[in-house]
TISE-308843 format. One record per residue (C-alpha): residue number from 1; residue in one letter; x, y, z. Coordinates in Angstrom, 1 decimal. Example, Ala and Ser with C-alpha at 12.3 -4.5 7.8 and 13.67 -1.06 7.14 Angstrom:
residues 2
 num residuo   east  north     up
   1       A   12.3   -4.5    7.8
   2       S   13.7   -1.1    7.1
***
This chain:
residues 416
 num residuo   east  north     up
   1       M   84.8  180.9   99.5
   2       A   84.9  180.5   95.7
   3       A   87.6  177.9   95.9
   4       I   85.6  176.0   98.6
   5       K   82.4  176.2   96.5
   6       N   84.3  174.9   93.4
   7       Y   85.7  172.0   95.4
   8       L   82.4  171.0   96.8
   9       S   80.7  171.0   93.4
  10       A   83.6  168.9   91.9
  11       K   83.8  166.5   94.8
  12       P   81.2  164.0   93.5
  13       I   83.0  164.1   90.1
  14       I   86.4  163.4   91.8
  15       I   85.0  160.5   93.9
  16       V   83.4  158.8   90.9
  17       A   86.6  159.3   88.8
  18       I   88.8  157.6   91.6
  19       V   86.4  154.7   92.0
  20       T   86.3  154.2   88.2
  21       A   90.2  154.4   88.1
  22       L   90.5  151.6   90.7
  23       S   88.2  149.3   88.7
  24       L   90.1  150.0   85.4
  25       L   93.3  148.4   86.7
  26       G   92.6  144.9   85.6
  27       D   91.0  145.8   82.3
  28       S   93.8  148.1   81.1
  29       M   96.5  145.6   82.1
  30       L   95.0  143.0   79.8
  31       Y   95.4  145.1   76.7
  32       I   99.2  145.0   76.9
  33       A   99.6  141.5   78.6
  34       L   97.0  139.3   76.9
  35       P   98.5  139.7   73.3
  36       I  101.8  138.3   74.7
  37       Y  100.8  136.1   77.6
  38       W   97.6  134.6   76.2
  39       E   98.8  131.0   77.0
  40       S   98.9  131.9   80.7
  41       A   95.1  132.5   80.5
  42       G   94.6  129.1   79.1
  43       L   93.8  130.3   75.6
  44       D   94.5  128.1   72.5
  45       S   95.0  130.7   69.8
  46       L   95.8  134.4   69.2
  47       W   92.4  135.0   67.6
  48       Q   90.8  134.4   71.0
  49       V   92.7  137.4   72.3
  50       G   90.9  139.6   69.8
  51       V   87.6  138.2   70.9
  52       L   88.2  138.6   74.6
  53       L   89.4  142.2   74.1
  54       S   86.2  142.9   72.2
  55       I   83.5  140.9   74.0
  56       N   83.2  143.3   76.9
  57       R   82.3  146.1   74.5
  58       F   79.9  144.0   72.4
  59       I   78.0  143.0   75.6
  60       R   77.5  146.7   76.4
  61       L   75.6  147.2   73.2
  62       P   72.4  145.5   74.4
  63       F   73.1  146.3   78.1
  64       N   73.7  150.1   77.8
  65       P   70.0  150.9   77.2
  66       F   69.2  148.7   80.1
  67       A   71.7  150.5   82.4
  68       G   70.3  153.8   81.2
  69       W   66.8  152.6   82.0
  70       M   67.9  151.4   85.4
  71       Y   69.4  154.8   86.2
  72       K   65.9  156.3   85.9
  73       Y   64.7  154.2   88.8
  74       I   67.8  153.8   91.0
  75       S   70.3  156.4   92.3
  76       L   73.6  157.0   90.7
  77       K   75.3  155.7   93.8
  78       S   73.4  152.4   93.6
  79       G   74.4  151.9   90.0
  80       L   78.0  152.7   90.7
  81       I   78.1  150.3   93.6
  82       I   76.9  147.5   91.3
  83       A   79.7  148.5   88.9
  84       I   82.4  148.3   91.6
  85       L   81.3  144.9   92.8
  86       L   81.1  143.4   89.3
  87       G   84.5  145.0   88.3
  88       G   86.3  143.8   91.4
  89       F   85.1  140.2   91.2
  90       T   85.7  139.8   87.5
  91       T   89.3  141.1   87.8
  92       I   89.9  138.6   90.6
  93       G   88.4  136.0   88.3
  94       Y   91.1  136.6   85.7
  95       G   93.6  135.2   88.2
  96       I   91.4  132.2   89.2
  97       F   89.8  130.9   86.1
  98       K   91.5  129.7   82.9
  99       G   90.2  128.8   79.5
 100       F   88.4  130.7   76.7
 101       A   84.8  130.0   77.9
 102       A   85.4  131.2   81.5
 103       W   87.1  134.4   80.2
 104       V   84.3  135.2   77.8
 105       I   82.0  135.2   80.9
 106       L   84.3  137.3   82.9
 107       R   84.8  139.9   80.1
 108       A   81.1  140.0   79.5
 109       L   80.5  140.8   83.2
 110       W   83.1  143.5   83.1
 111       G   81.3  144.9   80.1
 112       I   78.1  145.2   82.2
 113       A   80.1  146.9   85.0
 114       W   81.5  149.5   82.6
 115       S   78.0  150.3   81.3
 116       F   77.1  151.4   84.8
 117       F   80.4  153.2   85.2
 118       R   80.3  155.1   81.9
 119       I   76.7  156.2   82.0
 120       G   76.8  156.9   85.7
 121       G   80.0  158.8   85.5
 122       L   79.0  161.0   82.5
 123       S   75.7  161.7   84.3
 124       V   77.5  162.8   87.4
 125       V   79.6  165.3   85.4
 126       A   76.5  166.6   83.6
 127       V   74.7  167.1   86.9
 128       Y   77.4  168.6   89.1
 129       A   79.5  170.5   86.6
 130       E   78.9  174.3   86.4
 131       N   77.6  175.4   83.0
 132       N   80.6  177.6   82.3
 133       K   83.1  175.0   83.5
 134       R   81.7  171.9   81.7
 135       G   84.9  171.4   79.7
 136       S   87.3  171.6   82.6
 137       S   85.0  169.3   84.7
 138       M   85.0  166.8   81.8
 139       G   88.8  167.0   81.5
 140       L   89.2  166.5   85.3
 141       Y   86.9  163.4   85.3
 142       N   88.5  161.8   82.2
 143       G   92.0  162.6   83.5
 144       L   91.4  161.1   87.0
 145       Y   89.7  157.9   86.0
 146       R   92.2  157.2   83.4
 147       T   95.0  157.1   85.9
 148       G   93.6  153.6   86.5
 149       S   94.8  152.8   83.0
 150       L   98.2  154.3   83.9
 151       V   98.7  152.1   86.9
 152       G   97.2  149.0   85.2
 153       M   99.4  149.2   82.1
 154       L  102.6  150.3   83.7
 155       V  102.6  148.2   86.9
 156       G  101.0  145.3   85.0
 157       G  103.6  145.4   82.2
 158       L  106.3  145.5   84.8
 159       L  105.1  142.7   87.2
 160       I  103.5  140.2   84.9
 161       P  106.8  138.9   83.5
 162       I  108.0  138.6   87.1
 163       I  105.1  137.2   89.2
 164       G  102.6  136.1   86.5
 165       L   99.3  137.2   85.1
 166       S   97.2  135.4   87.8
 167       T   98.8  137.1   90.8
 168       V   98.6  140.5   89.3
 169       S   95.0  140.0   88.4
 170       I   94.0  139.1   91.9
 171       A   95.9  142.0   93.4
 172       F   94.3  144.5   91.0
 173       G   90.8  143.0   91.8
 174       L   91.3  143.5   95.5
 175       L   92.5  147.1   94.9
 176       S   89.4  147.8   92.8
 177       L   87.1  146.8   95.7
 178       L   88.6  149.6   97.8
 179       G   86.3  151.9   95.8
 180       L   83.3  150.4   97.6
 181       P   83.7  152.2  101.0
 182       L   84.6  155.4   99.1
 183       M   81.3  155.3   97.2
 184       L   79.3  154.2  100.2
 185       S   80.6  157.3  102.1
 186       S   79.9  159.7   99.3
 187       K   77.0  162.2   99.4
 188       I   75.7  161.3   95.9
 189       S   72.0  160.6   96.4
 190       H   68.9  159.7   94.4
 191       V   66.8  162.8   94.5
 192       E   69.1  165.8   94.0
 193       E   71.0  164.5   91.0
 194       S   68.5  162.2   89.2
 195       P   69.7  162.8   85.6
 196       G   66.5  161.9   84.1
 197       K   64.9  164.9   85.7
 198       I   67.1  167.4   83.9
 199       V   65.3  169.3   81.2
 200       K   66.3  171.5   78.3
 201       R   67.7  174.9   79.4
 202       A   66.4  178.0   77.9
 203       D   69.8  179.5   77.3
 204       E   71.2  176.5   75.3
 205       K   71.8  177.1   71.6
 206       P   68.9  175.3   69.7
 207       F   71.2  174.3   66.8
 208       I   73.1  171.8   68.9
 209       G   69.9  169.9   69.6
 210       R   69.2  169.3   65.9
 211       A   69.4  165.8   64.4
 212       A   72.4  166.4   62.1
 213       Y   74.5  167.8   65.0
 214       K   73.6  164.9   67.3
 215       A   74.3  162.4   64.5
 216       A   77.8  163.9   64.0
 217       I   78.5  163.5   67.7
 218       I   77.4  159.8   67.6
 219       V   79.4  159.0   64.5
 220       S   82.5  160.8   65.9
 221       G   82.2  159.0   69.2
 222       F   82.1  155.7   67.3
 223       L   85.1  156.4   65.1
 224       V   87.4  158.1   67.7
 225       A   86.7  155.2   70.1
 226       M   87.4  152.6   67.3
 227       L   90.8  154.3   66.5
 228       Y   92.1  155.0   69.9
 229       Q   90.4  152.7   72.4
 230       G   90.1  149.8   70.0
 231       I   92.9  149.8   67.4
 232       V   95.7  151.6   69.3
 233       T   95.2  150.1   72.7
 234       S   94.9  146.6   71.5
 235       T   97.7  146.6   68.9
 236       M  100.5  148.6   70.6
 237       S  102.3  145.6   72.1
 238       S  102.0  143.7   68.8
 239       L  103.2  146.7   66.8
 240       I  106.3  147.1   69.0
 241       E  107.0  143.4   68.7
 242       H  106.6  143.5   65.0
 243       F  109.1  146.4   64.6
 244       Y  111.6  145.8   67.4
 245       G  111.1  142.3   68.8
 246       E  110.1  140.9   72.1
 247       S  113.1  142.4   74.0
 248       I  114.1  146.0   73.4
 249       S  117.4  147.6   74.5
 250       I  116.9  151.2   75.8
 251       W  120.1  152.9   77.0
 252       N  121.7  149.4   77.4
 253       V  118.8  148.2   79.5
 254       V  116.8  145.4   78.1
 255       V  113.0  145.6   78.7
 256       S  110.1  143.4   77.6
 257       V  107.7  144.5   74.9
 258       T  104.9  144.6   77.4
 259       F  106.8  146.9   79.7
 260       L  107.6  149.3   76.9
 261       S  104.1  149.2   75.7
 262       G  102.9  149.9   79.2
 263       I  105.2  152.8   79.6
 264       I  104.2  154.4   76.3
 265       Q  100.4  154.1   77.0
 266       A  100.9  155.0   80.6
 267       V  102.5  158.3   79.7
 268       R   99.2  159.3   78.2
 269       W   97.4  158.6   81.5
 270       T  100.0  160.5   83.4
 271       W   99.3  163.8   81.6
 272       E   95.5  163.1   81.3
 273       P   94.5  165.0   84.5
 274       F   96.5  168.0   83.5
 275       L   96.2  168.1   79.7
 276       G   92.5  167.1   79.8
 277       K   91.5  169.7   82.3
 278       T   93.6  172.4   80.5
 279       V   92.0  171.6   77.1
 280       G   88.6  171.5   78.7
 281       H   89.2  174.9   80.2
 282       W   90.3  176.3   76.9
 283       S   87.1  175.0   75.3
 284       D   85.0  176.7   77.9
 285       R   86.1  180.1   76.6
 286       A   84.3  182.4   74.2
 287       Q   85.7  180.9   71.0
 288       G   84.0  177.6   71.8
 289       R   84.9  174.0   71.5
 290       L   84.6  173.4   67.7
 291       P   87.7  175.3   66.5
 292       I   89.9  173.4   69.0
 293       F   88.3  170.1   68.0
 294       I   88.7  170.6   64.3
 295       V   92.4  171.6   64.6
 296       S   93.0  168.6   66.8
 297       L   91.4  166.3   64.3
 298       I   93.7  167.6   61.5
 299       S   96.8  167.4   63.7
 300       S   95.9  163.9   64.9
 301       A   95.4  162.7   61.3
 302       L   98.9  163.8   60.4
 303       V  100.6  161.7   63.0
 304       F   98.3  158.7   63.3
 305       G   99.5  156.9   60.1
 306       I  103.2  157.6   60.8
 307       V  103.0  155.3   63.8
 308       S  102.9  152.3   61.4
 309       I  106.3  153.2   59.9
 310       R  109.4  151.6   61.3
 311       L  111.5  154.6   62.6
 312       P  114.4  154.7   64.9
 313       L  113.0  153.7   68.3
 314       G  113.4  157.1   70.0
 315       L  111.7  158.9   67.1
 316       W  108.9  156.3   66.9
 317       I  108.2  156.7   70.6
 318       A  108.1  160.5   70.2
 319       V  105.6  160.3   67.3
 320       T  103.5  157.8   69.3
 321       L  103.4  160.1   72.3
 322       V  102.2  163.0   70.1
 323       M   99.4  160.6   68.8
 324       M   98.5  159.8   72.4
 325       A   98.2  163.5   73.2
 326       G   95.8  163.8   70.3
 327       A   93.7  161.1   71.8
 328       T   93.5  163.0   75.1
 329       I   92.4  166.2   73.4
 330       L   89.9  164.6   71.1
 331       S   88.2  162.5   73.7
 332       T   88.0  165.4   76.2
 333       I   86.4  167.9   73.8
 334       L   84.1  165.3   72.2
 335       D   82.8  164.1   75.5
 336       T   82.2  167.8   76.5
 337       I   80.4  168.4   73.2
 338       A   78.2  165.4   74.0
 339       L   77.4  166.8   77.4
 340       D   76.5  170.2   75.9
 341       T   74.0  168.5   73.7
 342       A   72.7  166.2   76.4
 343       K   71.7  169.2   78.4
 344       T   69.2  170.1   75.6
 345       A   67.4  166.9   76.1
 346       N   67.1  164.0   78.5
 347       V   70.6  163.5   79.8
 348       V   70.6  159.7   80.4
 349       T   68.9  159.0   77.0
 350       F   71.4  160.9   74.9
 351       L   74.5  159.8   76.9
 352       T   73.3  156.2   76.6
 353       I   73.2  156.5   72.8
 354       Y   76.6  158.2   72.8
 355       S   78.1  155.5   75.0
 356       I   76.7  152.8   72.7
 357       S   78.3  154.4   69.7
 358       Q   81.7  154.5   71.5
 359       D   81.3  150.9   72.6
 360       V   80.6  149.7   69.1
 361       G   83.7  151.5   67.8
 362       A   85.9  150.3   70.7
 363       A   84.6  146.7   70.2
 364       L   85.2  146.6   66.5
 365       G   88.7  148.1   66.8
 366       P   90.4  144.9   68.2
 367       A   88.4  142.6   66.0
 368       I   89.3  144.5   62.9
 369       S   92.9  144.9   64.0
 370       Y   93.6  141.2   64.6
 371       I   92.2  140.4   61.2
 372       L   94.2  143.0   59.3
 373       I   97.5  142.6   61.1
 374       Q   97.8  139.1   59.7
 375       L   98.2  140.7   56.3
 376       E  101.7  141.7   55.1
 377       A  100.9  145.4   55.4
 378       G   98.2  145.1   58.0
 379       F   99.5  147.7   60.4
 380       K   99.8  150.3   57.6
 381       F   96.2  149.6   56.5
 382       L   95.0  150.2   60.1
 383       Y   96.9  153.3   60.9
 384       W   96.8  155.2   57.5
 385       G   93.2  154.3   57.3
 386       G   92.7  155.9   60.6
 387       S   94.4  159.1   59.3
 388       I   91.9  159.3   56.5
 389       I   89.0  158.8   58.9
 390       L   90.2  161.7   61.1
 391       L   90.5  164.0   58.1
 392       I   87.0  163.2   57.0
 393       L   85.7  164.0   60.5
 394       A   87.6  167.3   60.4
 395       V   85.7  168.2   57.1
 396       I   82.3  167.2   58.6
 397       W   82.9  169.3   61.8
 398       T   84.1  172.3   59.7
 399       V   80.8  172.3   57.9
 400       L   78.9  172.0   61.1
 401       A   80.9  174.9   62.7
 402       K   80.0  177.1   59.8
 403       R   76.3  176.2   60.1
 404       L   76.4  176.9   63.8
 405       N   78.1  180.3   63.3
 406       T   75.5  181.2   60.6
 407       F   72.7  180.2   63.0
 408       I   74.1  182.3   65.8
 409       K   74.4  185.4   63.5
 410       K   70.9  184.9   62.3
 411       E   69.6  184.6   65.8
 412       I   71.4  187.8   66.8
 413       Y   70.0  189.6   63.7
 414       E   66.5  188.5   64.3
 415       S   66.6  189.6   68.0
 416       Y   66.8  193.2   66.9
***
């Protein structure tokens, strides 16, 4: 009975994660294909790649508040249906339209779709996750929806050199529309889970609702998204090409830079459902999330910069995979910390702000990257700078963890 109950409570989370994964196919494929095959999209210069990989995130800055406001008046299901339609048709558009102006419009429309996906998805987890399983639910959601990135990068990197960018885009767009009947048949309704109706729980720790704590979450969301979603995702193909050339020989098999980049980044999405859920489960235990988060920040800082060093290919891939594991752990725990805090206030309002901070960081990442990589030591500036940022975040959260521990002890003392 307990297993059935857990499945039923998680089912809406699973459905939304699968629908989101289908819609991510085309977007994720572009991050490894466009830096190499930009001419196939009708682009004139490499700088346009940086703009296109960023514009979808910049458009979410003004649109996220609107999407959050919309979710107060429409059901989560309605908002997610809008997202599916926009995501599917824009991905098909990548295969039909050419030229910078047309692609700016398509990427902007995808940005609007992701606003509905992101806020709606986080709200579904906040509503349906049990209080003592919030971390594992967040890990499950993140892991499942990111399998879309796995398929998009891996299959896209394999097929684009063979059948072309246009054909792959149209195929991925049609696949993403399969999420429509799945969402229409779901039991997610308007009344039961309206996230705007959730109010502060009496058993939540008051400290996590304070301004300094919330600000730390917002800033961390911005920086982690900038480093991993922005810089790493958009520069992986270019970094491999810079070090090892367009064609790489692995065990006497020659593969393209896009395929190798797709494999490396896809490995992360392969372990996401398992590693994310496991880390989330660990963070649900008595010791809390912050100790794991702080250790993960320090560990990630140690390997982030090493990626910008030319090592033997096998060793470089191993270091990069460790860095990707850090991305999984950091994003899972940080998202869960955000959900913990959102439950002390209006869920949609705080998650909207948190999503905006991530979008700003993810949008600035590719733009900063394609400016700096033109310098002689551009990749080193990017990745060693990222290491320093992660260490600074570790110091900030160590201070906050001590303040939270002091607050809890004081609360216990005063209760006697």
